[in-house]
DOZA-601409 format. One record per residue (C-alpha): residue number from 1; residue in three letters; chain; z, x, y. Coordinates in pm, whole numbers, plus 32768, in hexadecimal, padded with zeros to 4 digits. Example, Ala and Ser with C-alpha at 12.3 -4.5 7.8 and 13.67 -1.06 7.14 Angstrom:
residues 2
<site><nr>1</nr><rest>Ala</rest><kette>A</kette><zz>830C</zz><xx>84CE</xx><yy>7E3E</yy></site>
<site><nr>2</nr><rest>Ser</rest><kette>A</kette><zz>82CA</zz><xx>8557</xx><yy>7F96</yy></site>
END
This chain:
residues 88
<site><nr>1</nr><rest>Met</rest><kette>A</kette><zz>9A80</zz><xx>AED5</xx><yy>E765</yy></site>
<site><nr>2</nr><rest>Val</rest><kette>A</kette><zz>9ADC</zz><xx>B02F</xx><yy>E7D8</yy></site>
<site><nr>3</nr><rest>Arg</rest><kette>A</kette><zz>9B0A</zz><xx>B095</xx><yy>E940</yy></site>
<site><nr>4</nr><rest>Leu</rest><kette>A</kette><zz>9AC5</zz><xx>B1FA</xx><yy>E9B2</yy></site>
<site><nr>5</nr><rest>Gly</rest><kette>A</kette><zz>9AF3</zz><xx>B20E</xx><yy>EB29</yy></site>
<site><nr>6</nr><rest>Asn</rest><kette>A</kette><zz>99DB</zz><xx>B141</xx><yy>EBC8</yy></site>
<site><nr>7</nr><rest>Leu</rest><kette>A</kette><zz>992F</zz><xx>B105</xx><yy>EA78</yy></site>
<site><nr>8</nr><rest>Ala</rest><kette>A</kette><zz>9974</zz><xx>AFE7</xx><yy>E988</yy></site>
<site><nr>9</nr><rest>Leu</rest><kette>A</kette><zz>98E8</zz><xx>B003</xx><yy>E826</yy></site>
<site><nr>10</nr><rest>Val</rest><kette>A</kette><zz>98BE</zz><xx>AEBE</xx><yy>E764</yy></site>
<site><nr>11</nr><rest>Gly</rest><kette>A</kette><zz>986A</zz><xx>AEC9</xx><yy>E5F1</yy></site>
<site><nr>12</nr><rest>Leu</rest><kette>A</kette><zz>97E9</zz><xx>AD87</xx><yy>E555</yy></site>
<site><nr>13</nr><rest>Pro</rest><kette>A</kette><zz>97D8</zz><xx>AD45</xx><yy>E3DD</yy></site>
<site><nr>14</nr><rest>Gly</rest><kette>A</kette><zz>966A</zz><xx>ACEA</xx><yy>E3C4</yy></site>
<site><nr>15</nr><rest>Glu</rest><kette>A</kette><zz>952E</zz><xx>ACC2</xx><yy>E492</yy></site>
<site><nr>16</nr><rest>Pro</rest><kette>A</kette><zz>956F</zz><xx>AC00</xx><yy>E5D4</yy></site>
<site><nr>17</nr><rest>Phe</rest><kette>A</kette><zz>9455</zz><xx>AB5C</xx><yy>E690</yy></site>
<site><nr>18</nr><rest>Val</rest><kette>A</kette><zz>9420</zz><xx>AC14</xx><yy>E7D7</yy></site>
<site><nr>19</nr><rest>Glu</rest><kette>A</kette><zz>94A9</zz><xx>AAF2</xx><yy>E8A3</yy></site>
<site><nr>20</nr><rest>Leu</rest><kette>A</kette><zz>9600</zz><xx>AB24</xx><yy>E806</yy></site>
<site><nr>21</nr><rest>Gly</rest><kette>A</kette><zz>960E</zz><xx>AC95</xx><yy>E85B</yy></site>
<site><nr>22</nr><rest>Leu</rest><kette>A</kette><zz>959F</zz><xx>AC48</xx><yy>E9BD</yy></site>
<site><nr>23</nr><rest>Glu</rest><kette>A</kette><zz>96AD</zz><xx>AB3E</xx><yy>E9E1</yy></site>
<site><nr>24</nr><rest>Ile</rest><kette>A</kette><zz>97BA</zz><xx>AC30</xx><yy>E96B</yy></site>
<site><nr>25</nr><rest>Lys</rest><kette>A</kette><zz>973E</zz><xx>AD37</xx><yy>EA5F</yy></site>
<site><nr>26</nr><rest>Ala</rest><kette>A</kette><zz>972C</zz><xx>AC3C</xx><yy>EB7F</yy></site>
<site><nr>27</nr><rest>Arg</rest><kette>A</kette><zz>988B</zz><xx>ABB7</xx><yy>EB44</yy></site>
<site><nr>28</nr><rest>Ser</rest><kette>A</kette><zz>992E</zz><xx>AD0A</xx><yy>EB09</yy></site>
<site><nr>29</nr><rest>Thr</rest><kette>A</kette><zz>99E9</zz><xx>AD9A</xx><yy>EC30</yy></site>
<site><nr>30</nr><rest>Ala</rest><kette>A</kette><zz>99A4</zz><xx>AEFE</xx><yy>EBBD</yy></site>
<site><nr>31</nr><rest>Pro</rest><kette>A</kette><zz>98A2</zz><xx>AFAA</xx><yy>EC9B</yy></site>
<site><nr>32</nr><rest>His</rest><kette>A</kette><zz>97DF</zz><xx>B00C</xx><yy>EB62</yy></site>
<site><nr>33</nr><rest>Thr</rest><kette>A</kette><zz>97E0</zz><xx>AF46</xx><yy>EA1D</yy></site>
<site><nr>34</nr><rest>Leu</rest><kette>A</kette><zz>9721</zz><xx>AFAC</xx><yy>E8E6</yy></site>
<site><nr>35</nr><rest>Val</rest><kette>A</kette><zz>96F1</zz><xx>AEA7</xx><yy>E7D6</yy></site>
<site><nr>36</nr><rest>Ala</rest><kette>A</kette><zz>9695</zz><xx>AF26</xx><yy>E67B</yy></site>
<site><nr>37</nr><rest>Gly</rest><kette>A</kette><zz>9630</zz><xx>AE56</xx><yy>E54F</yy></site>
<site><nr>38</nr><rest>Tyr</rest><kette>A</kette><zz>965B</zz><xx>AEB4</xx><yy>E3E2</yy></site>
<site><nr>39</nr><rest>Ala</rest><kette>A</kette><zz>97BD</zz><xx>AF33</xx><yy>E425</yy></site>
<site><nr>40</nr><rest>Asn</rest><kette>A</kette><zz>98F7</zz><xx>AED0</xx><yy>E369</yy></site>
<site><nr>41</nr><rest>Gly</rest><kette>A</kette><zz>983D</zz><xx>AE32</xx><yy>E244</yy></site>
<site><nr>42</nr><rest>Tyr</rest><kette>A</kette><zz>9715</zz><xx>AD47</xx><yy>E22C</yy></site>
<site><nr>43</nr><rest>Leu</rest><kette>A</kette><zz>9726</zz><xx>ABCC</xx><yy>E23B</yy></site>
<site><nr>44</nr><rest>Gly</rest><kette>A</kette><zz>95B9</zz><xx>AB94</xx><yy>E295</yy></site>
<site><nr>45</nr><rest>Tyr</rest><kette>A</kette><zz>9503</zz><xx>AB1C</xx><yy>E3C7</yy></site>
<site><nr>46</nr><rest>Phe</rest><kette>A</kette><zz>95CC</zz><xx>AA8F</xx><yy>E4E8</yy></site>
<site><nr>47</nr><rest>Ala</rest><kette>A</kette><zz>94D8</zz><xx>A99A</xx><yy>E582</yy></site>
<site><nr>48</nr><rest>Thr</rest><kette>A</kette><zz>94FC</zz><xx>A8D0</xx><yy>E6C0</yy></site>
<site><nr>49</nr><rest>Pro</rest><kette>A</kette><zz>9531</zz><xx>A756</xx><yy>E6AD</yy></site>
<site><nr>50</nr><rest>Arg</rest><kette>A</kette><zz>93CE</zz><xx>A72A</xx><yy>E730</yy></site>
<site><nr>51</nr><rest>Ala</rest><kette>A</kette><zz>9345</zz><xx>A7FE</xx><yy>E613</yy></site>
<site><nr>52</nr><rest>Trp</rest><kette>A</kette><zz>93FD</zz><xx>A720</xx><yy>E51A</yy></site>
<site><nr>53</nr><rest>Glu</rest><kette>A</kette><zz>9351</zz><xx>A5F2</xx><yy>E5B4</yy></site>
<site><nr>54</nr><rest>Gln</rest><kette>A</kette><zz>91FD</zz><xx>A69A</xx><yy>E599</yy></site>
<site><nr>55</nr><rest>Gly</rest><kette>A</kette><zz>922F</zz><xx>A709</xx><yy>E42F</yy></site>
<site><nr>56</nr><rest>Gly</rest><kette>A</kette><zz>91AF</zz><xx>A83C</xx><yy>E37B</yy></site>
<site><nr>57</nr><rest>Tyr</rest><kette>A</kette><zz>9229</zz><xx>A928</xx><yy>E26E</yy></site>
<site><nr>58</nr><rest>Glu</rest><kette>A</kette><zz>932B</zz><xx>A9D0</xx><yy>E34E</yy></site>
<site><nr>59</nr><rest>Val</rest><kette>A</kette><zz>93EE</zz><xx>A88A</xx><yy>E36A</yy></site>
<site><nr>60</nr><rest>Gly</rest><kette>A</kette><zz>93DC</zz><xx>A81E</xx><yy>E201</yy></site>
<site><nr>61</nr><rest>Leu</rest><kette>A</kette><zz>9501</zz><xx>A871</xx><yy>E121</yy></site>
<site><nr>62</nr><rest>Gly</rest><kette>A</kette><zz>94B3</zz><xx>A971</xx><yy>E016</yy></site>
<site><nr>63</nr><rest>Pro</rest><kette>A</kette><zz>94D6</zz><xx>AAE4</xx><yy>DFCB</yy></site>
<site><nr>64</nr><rest>Trp</rest><kette>A</kette><zz>9449</zz><xx>AB33</xx><yy>E124</yy></site>
<site><nr>65</nr><rest>Ser</rest><kette>A</kette><zz>954E</zz><xx>AA61</xx><yy>E1DB</yy></site>
<site><nr>66</nr><rest>Arg</rest><kette>A</kette><zz>969F</zz><xx>A9D9</xx><yy>E171</yy></site>
<site><nr>67</nr><rest>Val</rest><kette>A</kette><zz>9709</zz><xx>A93A</xx><yy>E2BA</yy></site>
<site><nr>68</nr><rest>Ser</rest><kette>A</kette><zz>96E4</zz><xx>A7E1</xx><yy>E355</yy></site>
<site><nr>69</nr><rest>Ala</rest><kette>A</kette><zz>9662</zz><xx>A768</xx><yy>E4A3</yy></site>
<site><nr>70</nr><rest>Glu</rest><kette>A</kette><zz>97BE</zz><xx>A789</xx><yy>E53D</yy></site>
<site><nr>71</nr><rest>Ala</rest><kette>A</kette><zz>97DB</zz><xx>A8FA</xx><yy>E4E2</yy></site>
<site><nr>72</nr><rest>Ser</rest><kette>A</kette><zz>972B</zz><xx>A982</xx><yy>E616</yy></site>
<site><nr>73</nr><rest>Gly</rest><kette>A</kette><zz>981B</zz><xx>A8DD</xx><yy>E70A</yy></site>
<site><nr>74</nr><rest>Arg</rest><kette>A</kette><zz>9947</zz><xx>A94C</xx><yy>E63F</yy></site>
<site><nr>75</nr><rest>Leu</rest><kette>A</kette><zz>98C0</zz><xx>AAAD</xx><yy>E62E</yy></site>
<site><nr>76</nr><rest>Val</rest><kette>A</kette><zz>9894</zz><xx>AAC4</xx><yy>E7A9</yy></site>
<site><nr>77</nr><rest>Glu</rest><kette>A</kette><zz>99EC</zz><xx>AA32</xx><yy>E7EC</yy></site>
<site><nr>78</nr><rest>Ala</rest><kette>A</kette><zz>9A91</zz><xx>AB1B</xx><yy>E6EE</yy></site>
<site><nr>79</nr><rest>Ala</rest><kette>A</kette><zz>99EA</zz><xx>AC49</xx><yy>E78C</yy></site>
<site><nr>80</nr><rest>Leu</rest><kette>A</kette><zz>9A59</zz><xx>ABE1</xx><yy>E8E7</yy></site>
<site><nr>81</nr><rest>Ser</rest><kette>A</kette><zz>9BBC</zz><xx>AB85</xx><yy>E87E</yy></site>
<site><nr>82</nr><rest>Ser</rest><kette>A</kette><zz>9BE4</zz><xx>ACDE</xx><yy>E7E2</yy></site>
<site><nr>83</nr><rest>Ser</rest><kette>A</kette><zz>9B71</zz><xx>AD6D</xx><yy>E92C</yy></site>
<site><nr>84</nr><rest>Lys</rest><kette>A</kette><zz>9CA3</zz><xx>ACD8</xx><yy>E9D6</yy></site>
<site><nr>85</nr><rest>Ser</rest><kette>A</kette><zz>9D85</zz><xx>ADA5</xx><yy>E8F6</yy></site>
<site><nr>86</nr><rest>Cys</rest><kette>A</kette><zz>9CBA</zz><xx>AED9</xx><yy>E95A</yy></site>
<site><nr>87</nr><rest>Gly</rest><kette>A</kette><zz>9CE6</zz><xx>AE8F</xx><yy>EACC</yy></site>
<site><nr>88</nr><rest>Leu</rest><kette>A</kette><zz>9B7F</zz><xx>AE22</xx><yy>EB13</yy></site>
END
């Protein structure tokens, strides 16, 4: 995460489901938070726990995704914990 005045930029290493980006934005204390996928590498889809329950190719392990069901929560928490060091 990078902070530029009132703007926080969050780069995630894959394709997050929209709910994850919205959670990061909602929990950020920066007036404006921009969440970008496909930054800092590519680990695959970051699906919500509900999506894992429903199934589908985004949540199956393979070349398209190399993360588990717990990855989305860890991703959100990591993004928000780095925001503390940026003063968010």
